[in-house]
N, C-alpha and C positions, 0 to 999 in steps of 0.2 A: 601471555608468551606461555610459549611447550616446551616447558620444563618438564625432567625427570622429576614423575610422585612419589611421594613416599610408602613406601609398603612397610605395615610395619606388623607383627609376628607377635598372632595372640593364641597362643599356643599355647600350657598350662607348665608348671617348669617343671623339669623333669626329677623325682623321687632320687635317681642320686645322680651323685654326680659322675661325668666322664672319664669311663675306666684312658682313658686313652691322651687327659692330660699330667700333666707333671706339677701333684699343686705347690710341693718342698719350691721348686723352678719355679711358680710363679707366682711367692710369696717373697721370694730372695730380689727380683729384681720390682714387687712392692713396697720391699725394706727401703732402696737407691732412689726409688720413686717418690718418696716421702723426699730422703733424704736432699736430695736436690730442690723439690718447690717449694719446698721448706728457704733452705738458701739463698732462691729466689725472688720467696716475697720477703724477704730479711734486706738481703742487696740494693732492692726498688724500694721501701720504706726506709733503708738507712739514706739511701739516695735521692728523697726526699718527693716519694709520688706517692701518689692517692690512689687506691685501688680501689677501682667501683665494679662491675655486675652490668652487663651488656645484654639486652634484650637478648632473648634466643629469637624470635624472632624479625626479620627487616625483608627491606622490600630493596632493595638494592647493594646489588658487594664494592668494595673496595678495592686497596695498591695490592692488598695478598690472598684477593680472590679471582678467583676463571668464569666471566658470566658464562659462561657454556656449560662448569656445571652445577649452577647453581638446583636445588634439591626444593622443589617448591611441596607446599603443607596447604589446604582450603580449607579459612580459619573463615566459618558461617557465612559464605557465599563471598569471602578477598582475600585473591591469590596474592601469598608472601611465603615466602623463601627461609629454609631453615640460617641463620648464620653461617659467614663462611672467614668475614674478620670482622673483628670491634674498634678497624678502625675510622668508620665514619659517625659510630658513635660515644670514640676518647678529643675527633682534635675541638667539638664544639663544648665538653668539658674540657678540656685544657684551655682554651677560654679565658676559662675563671677557679680552676685549679693548679696549674701551671707546666705542675708534671704528676700526669694519673696511670695508667698501667692496668691490664687485666688476664686474668689467666681464666678459660674457656674453654667451650667447646666450638669447632672447630668441622662443617660437615659438604662434604663435595658428592659430588658422583658423576667421581673420576672410571675413565675411561679405558684403563688398561691398570689389573690387578697386577704388581710387583711390591721388588719385599721395599719402597721408601715410600705407597702412595698410601692407603687409611679411606676410608667414607668419613668415619669420621675420631678426630683427633685434641690435642689439649693443645690448641692457640697462647702460647705465650705475651704483648701488645706493649706496645706505650710508648707515646708521645708527650712531649717536649717545647716549650715555646724559649727561644732564643737554643733553639737547642742545631746545632748542624753538624755535618757528616762524622769531622776528625768526632765532634762530643760524641758523635752515635759510639760511632767505632772504638772509643775505649772505654765506655761506658757496654757496652757488648762486651765485650776483652774481661773486664772485669766479673760483670756480669757471670759469666759463661766457665773462666778460671772459680769465681769465689763457688757457685755448684759444684764444677769438680773436686775441689781440694775436702768441703765438706760431705760428699759421696764419700770418699776417701775414708776421707778420717771416723764418721758415723754409721758407715752404709760398710766398713771393711771387710766383715767377716760374709757380708753377704755379698761383695766383690768378687774376695775371693775361692764362694762356690761358683762364682759367672766365672769367672773370666781365668779365671786355675792364675793367677798373676799373672797372666801377656800382661802388654802395654798400654790396653785400653781404662785402667787403674793409673795412668798413670797425670798428674798433672802437668800439662804444658810453663816450659817456661814463657814470661813475655818479654818484649811484643809477640807480641802472633805477629808473624808475615806477613806483606801488603803487597801486591801486582795488578795495575790498572792492565780496564776488557783487552786495553789496547796490548798490552807488553805476555798479556794471559794468551792472545792469541798466534804474537808472530814466538814462543814458548812450544807453544800448543806445533803452532807449521815445524819447525825445527825438529821433533819429535816425533814427527813424520804422519801426525794423525792430519785428518782432510777435513779443514774448518776453515772459510771465508770469517772474513769484519763480516759486520755484520747478523751473524750469525749465532742460537745464542749454546751454552757450554751444557750437552749432555751429561749424565751422568759419571758416561768413562773420561771425559774430559775435567771433570771436575777432580775424579779421583789419582787421576795424571797431575795436576797441577800439581795437589798434595802431598805427596810422588817428589816431585822435583823440591815444595817445599823446606820435607821431611813434618812434618808437621802444621799447626791448621795455617787458615791463608785464606785472607782480609781479598777478595776479587773491586775490582773498583770501577766505575762506569762506566755501567753498562746503554749505548745504543737507546737513546728515548724509544722507540718502536716496538725496545725490547719489554717496557717498561708500565705501566700503567703511568694516565694522562697526570695525577698528581704529583705527578715527582717532578722536583726543580731539573728546567735544564742546568745545562752548565756555558753562566755567565761567560765564559775563558774561547769554551766551543756549544755551538747550540748539538749539536748529534747528540751529545750520550747527556744521563743525571748525575743526580748530586743522590751517587747509591752506591750501594754495595753488597756482595754477599758476605758473609765467612761460612766456610769453608772444611771439614774436621774428614782424617783422613779414614778409609773401611765406608764413609757414609755417603760424605757432597754438601751438599749446601742443608742446612740447619736451621739456618737464620737468615735474613735479609733490613735491608732502614733503609733509609731514604728523607732528602727534608723537603719537604712540600711546597710546591708551586707560589710564590707570594703573587706574583703579579697577573689578577683575575682576570683581566680582558688577554692574554696569553694564553692560562688558565681556560678558558672560552675554546678555544683556538684547539686549543690541545685537545680535549675536550670536544669536540665537534671533529677533527681527523685522525681520533688513536681505532686503533683495532680494537679496544677493545670498545667502544660502541660498533664499533662494526658485530660486534657477537650482540651485543644488546640488539641491536636494530632489525640481526637477522634471527633475530627470538623473539620478537614480534615486542619491543618495549623503545622505548623514545629516548632523544638529549632531554626531556624533561625530566624525565626519573635524575635527574643527578641538581636540578635546577634552584635545589635551595642550594648544594653545597654553594657554586657560584657565588652568587647572591649572600651567603656570611662570612665569606673572601672583601666576597668588594664594598658590605659593615663590616668586614673587625678584622686587615691581617695579617697577618707576625711571619718573622721565621721561626721553623718548627721545624723538625726531624723524628723523627717517629722506631722502632724498631716490633721486629712480629719473627717467633721462635716456634718455629714446627717442634717440641717439650722429646716424644717419641720420639721423636726424633737424633738427642741430645740424649734419650737413656741408651736406643743401640746403641750409640759408640761408646760409650763409658761401659752398658755387661755386655761390649762386645758379643751384639746377639745377629740372627743370618735378618735378621727383615724386620720392620716395625713394627708386626704383626704381636710379634712377638711382649714389646713391651709394654 
C-alpha cells in the first residue's frame, strides 16, 4: 500500500526559543488543557470506564480514521502505520472489560492545512458494551459539560487571559439541542444553503446549524454511505446509520459517536460495498485486512457503541482560538 511516509527532522534543538512564540499565551492554553483532560479522565473513571493504552503502530484504520490519510512507517521491512484511532484495539478489550477508553495521539496525512485539521492531535475515545446511541449521546453531553465546568472553575484566570470574558468560557445548559441529518438538510436549504440529501455537512453548514441552535448541537442519523462500514444501520431506515456528531459554535464537529453493527453477515456485506474498502483497494490493500474483525463478531457480537473526540477542537472552542494549531 502506497501511503505517505514519515519525514523526521533530525536537526538539533535550537539554542534559544523562537522569538515569535508567545510562551505566556501557550502556558495559559496548557493550563486549560490540563484542566480539561483531568475532567475527562475523572468523568470516564467515575462512569466505570477502564483507561487503556493502545499501540502507536497499527495495520489498519477504524471508524475515526481515513485510509487515504494513513502515514506509513517501515519497521524492519514490515509496513505499518501510525495510529489514526484506537477503536479496533478498544473493541476486543471491551468484550472483557465492558467499558474502556483511551487518550492517545492520532496521526493523519491531511490533504489540506486549515484551521480545523492537524497532522498529529489528541484523540479521546471510548467503547461501551450494551450501550445505544441515546446512551452515548447522554455520556458525551455529560463529559463535555463536566470538562467545560472544570476548566471554568480551575483554569478561570487563564481563560480570562485567553478569552477576555467572551462567551466561549460560558458552560452551556443541558440538554444540548438535537437534530437529525434529515432535519439539518431541510433547515440548511431553507436558510439558502445549496446542499442535497446524501451530501456530507461541510464546516460552513455545521457553523450555520449551531447558530440556528444557539449553542451545542447533536446531528444524528447520517446516510450510511457517508460513514464507516462498522456503524450500525438503522433497523427502521437502512439508508441511515445509528450515529451522531456533536457540533460546537465557532468550531463545528468536535465529537462523533455510533453504535456498532451487530449482524456479522451484514457487517461483511457492508465492508465489501463500502467506500472505505474502495479507498483501501485503491491504495493496494485487501478486504482481508479486516478479516479478523469480522471473525471476532462471528465468534461474539454484542450491542455496543463508542465515541471519539478531537481534543484540540474542544480546546479551540474553550479558549476561543482561531485555529487548532494554537491548541
